[in-house]
N, C-alpha and C positions, 0 to 999 in steps of 0.2 A: 504494500500500500504506500502511495506517495505521501510523505509527511505534509503537514499544513504549510510549513515553511517552503517546501519544494513547490507546492501548488502555487504559492504566491510568486515564486521566482519565475514560474513558467507562464504566468499570465502575460499576454502581449507577445510572447515568443511564438514562432511558427515552425512547422515541420519542413524538413529539407525537400520533401517530395512535392510540395506545393509550388505553383508558379509564382512569379513576383507579384502579380496582381492579386492572387489569392492571399499571399502573405500580408498584403496591405489591406485586407478586408478586416472586418470587426473581429477582435479576439476576446472581448468580454462585453457585458451589457452596457458598459459606460463609454465604449470607444466607437466613434463613427468610422465606417469603412467605405470602400469603393461602392459596394452594393447600395448602401443607404443614400449616397449621393445620386447614383443612377436612378433609384426609385423616386427620389424627390423631384427629379427633372423629367422622368418618363423617357429616358434614353437608355441605351445599352451600357452594360458594365464595361465593355471593351472601349467604347467611346470615352467614357470617364477616365479609364486608365490611360488612354493615349493623351488626353488633354492634361492630366495631372503631370505626366512625364514628358510633355512637350514633344510628342512623337507626331509624325506626319499623318494626314488623313482626317484631320479635324479642322473645321472652319474657325476663323478668328472669333466669330460671335459665339459659337458653341463653347469654345475654350473659355471665353470670358464668363459665360453662364456657369460652367463647371467650377471655375475658380471662385466665383462669388458664392455659389452654393456650398463649396467646401469650407470657405471661411465662416459663413453663417452657421453651418452645422457643427463647426468645431472639429473639422477633420484634422487628424495628426498622423502623418505617414509613419508606418512602422519601420524606422530606420534600422532596427536590429535585423529585420529580414534582408535589408539591402547589404548589410555586412555579411550575412550568411551566404548571399548569392554572389558576393565578390570574393576576390582573393585576399582581401585585407585581413590581417590577423592583429589581435589586440593583446597587449600585455599590461596587466595591472600589477604595480609594485606594492608589496606589503612589507613594511618595516615596523615591527612591533617587538617589545622585549620578551625574553623568556621568563623573567621574574616580574611579578609574583606568579609563579607557575600555576597556582590554583585558578587564578583569573585568566591569564593570557593563554593558557592551554585551551581553555574553553573558547576564547575569542578566535584563536587560530582554527579550531575544529569547525566553528561556525562559518568562517571564511571559506575553508576548503570544501566543506559539504555543499555550501551554496554555489561555489565556483564550478563544481562538477556538473551542475545543471546547464551552465553556459558553455561547456566544452564543445558542443556541436556548432557554436557560433565562431569557433576558432579563437576563443578567449582563454588565455593562460595566466597563471600567477607566477610572478617573480618574487619569491619569498626570501627576504633578507632580515632574519631575526638578529637581535643583539642581546648581550647578556643582561645589562642593567641600564637604568636611566642615567642621564648625565652625558659625559663625553661620548659614550657608546652610541646614543641615539643620534647625536649630531653627525658622527661619522657614517652611520648606517644610512641616514637620509641623504647625505652628500654622495655616497657611493651609488645608491639606487637611482639618483637623478642623472647619473652618467650613462644610464642604460636607456634603451629605446622603449619607453613606457608611455601608455596612454592615460593612465590614472594612478593615483597613489593613496594608500591607506596607512595612516600613522596613528600613534598614541602619544601625544606631546606632553611629556612630564614638565619640560622647561620651555614653554611656548615662546618666550621672549628670545631665547637662544636659537630658535628655529625660524624666526621671522624672515630672514634673508633667503633661506632655502625654500620656504613656502611661496614667497614672492617670486623667486626664480621659476618655480613650477607654474605659477599663474602666467608669467610672461611667455612660457612655452606652451600654454593652453593645456596644461596637465592638471586636471581637477584633483584637489587634495581633500580627502575625507578623513576626519578625525574620529577615532573610536575609543570609547572608554573615558575620554576627557577631551576638553576643547582647547582651541587656540584663538580666543577672541581677539579682534583687532587685526587679524591676518587676512589674507586673501583665500583662505580655505573655502571649499565649496559648501560643506556642511559639517555638523558634528552629530554623532550618534552615541547616545549613552543613556543610562538611567539618570533622570534629573537629580543632580546632586543636592539641590535645595530641598527637594522632596525627601530624599534619603536621609539627610541630616535632620529634617523636621520630624520624620517618623521616629528616628532614634532618640531625639530629644524629648518628644512627647512620651514615648515608652519609659525612658529613664525617669522622667518626672513622675509618672504614675508608680514606678517601682519603689522609689526612695522617699524618705522623709524630707521635710522642708529644709533642714539644715545640712543635708548630705553633701559630701565632697565627691567630685568625679575626676578621673584622669582620662584624657582623650589622646589616642594615638592616631597620628596621620602619617602619610608618606612624606610629602614635602609641601610647605606653604606655597611654593612656586607653581605647583600643579593646580590648575583651576578647579578640577573636580574635588580635590582634597580640601582646599581652602573654603570652597563653598559649602561643603558638608559641615566643616567645623563651625562656620558662622551661623548656619541654619540650626545646627544642633544647639549652639550656645543660646540663641534667642528662644527656641522652643523649650529647652530645658528650664530656663528661667520662667517662662510663662506657666509651666506646670509644676514647678518646684521653686517658689518665689525666693526662698532663702538659700537655695542650693548654690553651690560654688564649683566652678571648674578649677581644681587645685593645680593642675599641670597640663600643658599641651606638649606632647612629645613627638618630635619628628624622628621617624625611623628610616627614612629613605627606602622603604620597602625592602630592607635588608633583615633577614631572619635573626642573625646573630645580634645585630644592633638593637632590634626590637626586644629580644630576650634580656640583654644586659640593661637596657634603659628601663625596662619594666621592673626588674629587680630593684634598681636604684630608686625608681619612683615610689614603689611600695614602701621602701625604707624611709623615704623623705616625707611621705604623706600617709602615715598609718591610719588616720581616720577615714581614708577614702572608702566609700561604699559602692562606687560604681566605676565601670570602665567602658568606654566606647572606642572600638577599633574601627576606624573609618575606611580601612582598606582590607584586602583579603589576607593581610599578614597577621592573622589572629593566633595561629598556633604557637608561635614563640611566646606570646603573652600568656596563653593558657599554661604553657610549660613553666613559666616563671611563677604563676599563681600556685600551681601544684607544689613546686619545690619550696615555696614560701609558706605553705600550709593555708593559703587563702582561697583555694578553689572552693566554690560553693558559698563562700562568705561575702563575696563581692559580686554584685549584679553586672554581668558582662553582656554587652550588645555588640555583635560582630557585623561583618559585611561579607556578602556572598554565601554560597552554600556548596560544600564539597565533602567527600567521604570522611575525611579526618574529623570533621565537626560533628558528625552524627551522634557518636556516643556522648559527647559533651552537652549537646542539646537535650538528649534523652535524660541525662543525669541532672540537668539544671545548672551545670557549670556555666554554660552559655544560655542566658535567659531568652535571647532572641537574636536573629540575624536578619539583615536587610539584603535580600537576594537580588543581585543586579542582572541576572539573566545574560551572562557574558556570551553564551553561544548565540543567542538571538542578536546581540549587538554586532558580533562578527558577521553574521549572515546578512543583516540589514546593511552593513557597510559595503559589502561586495555587491549586493543587489543595487544599491543606490549608485555606486560608482559605474557599474556596467550600464545601467539605464541611462545615465547622463552621457556616457561616451557614445553609446550606440543610438540613442533616441533623442538626445538633448533634452531629456526630461528633467527640468529644474526641481531639485528637492527643496523642502523647507530649510530655512537657515539653520535650524536646530531640530533634530529629531529625538524626541524623548521616549524612552521605554519605561513603562510603569513598574516600579520595584514591588517586591512581594515580601511581606513580613512572614518569617518562618519561626515557629516556636514548637515546643514539645507537642502541643495539641494538634498541629497540622503537619508535623514532620513526616508521618507515614503516608501522606499524600504524594510524597516525592520518592520516586524510585531511582535507583542507580542504574545507569546504562553506560557502561564504560566509565568515563570520568564526568559525564554530564548528569545533571539533575533535572528531571522533568516530572511533572505531576503524573501519577499513575492514571491510566485511562479507566473509566468505569466508575469514577467517584462523582 
């Protein structure tokens, strides 16, 4: 059975056995095709096809009527079909980190699963992963821009440092799609992520309900420079105060999404702020924090709200060590990123400036609705 995501990716695409005019006919209930134009004018489909493609055999007046009708009806040619019928091949560059693996493994799987649907169009992926954020991402982006690519997917941890490279891509008409976090103020095409303000707000509200008014909380982020992380922090701060008026954020800890750094800094923060009753981990780097809590004898005594959902978290959610997690649906983010990029390159379909995916709160009560399928987490069917 074709998955829901795959059906979405296949909408608007055509099969190789069809003629070019067939490929440009309607592919879903919302798209006007050649036949609809022909019916509206009471002329043949072949005449419309010739007029639209400036082929001989159509009078000037008929061509004018066809073009006016096409504009009025909102006809948009299926450019993907034209790529399929031509010898043109498209390469989409993908430069994303390997760490934090729990999140980016899922993003990568979403990209490659979706990309497989586009293989008949001659579209391929040039995958250039890098180990960690920082200098690695700058080099990876610089390297992939040296290749013959038609689009680029990145996850900008330090967007200010990538500004010149994104601008270069724009000058070369290479659309840049950000996934997981954004690069506002740049010439990127769009950003696809769970809305960080919503994620932070949900975590803040939950923590406010979990704790007493005077409670102290420690917040772990990756980097202040990363738009996604900083927005989650600010949204968490305001919503925690709204639901826990006298509550206090005792410490904000940057871990740079490094497991060892997160572990050591968590141990130190627990020593420096022994009254702390809550921890919010705003990235997928939660397991080192859990390890530090266990070794400090604080597991289960501090309310922990994490981010994302992966196999290692399951026993800690079931035991209550992790009270809740904000699931960011990384695989869907990756799938939407490649779908949006390909649609823009092949059909010039302009996406929204920012595409937000709705986060999901996962707690012990609904954990069993999520089944493990490899490294992915999807709700079980039948519920």
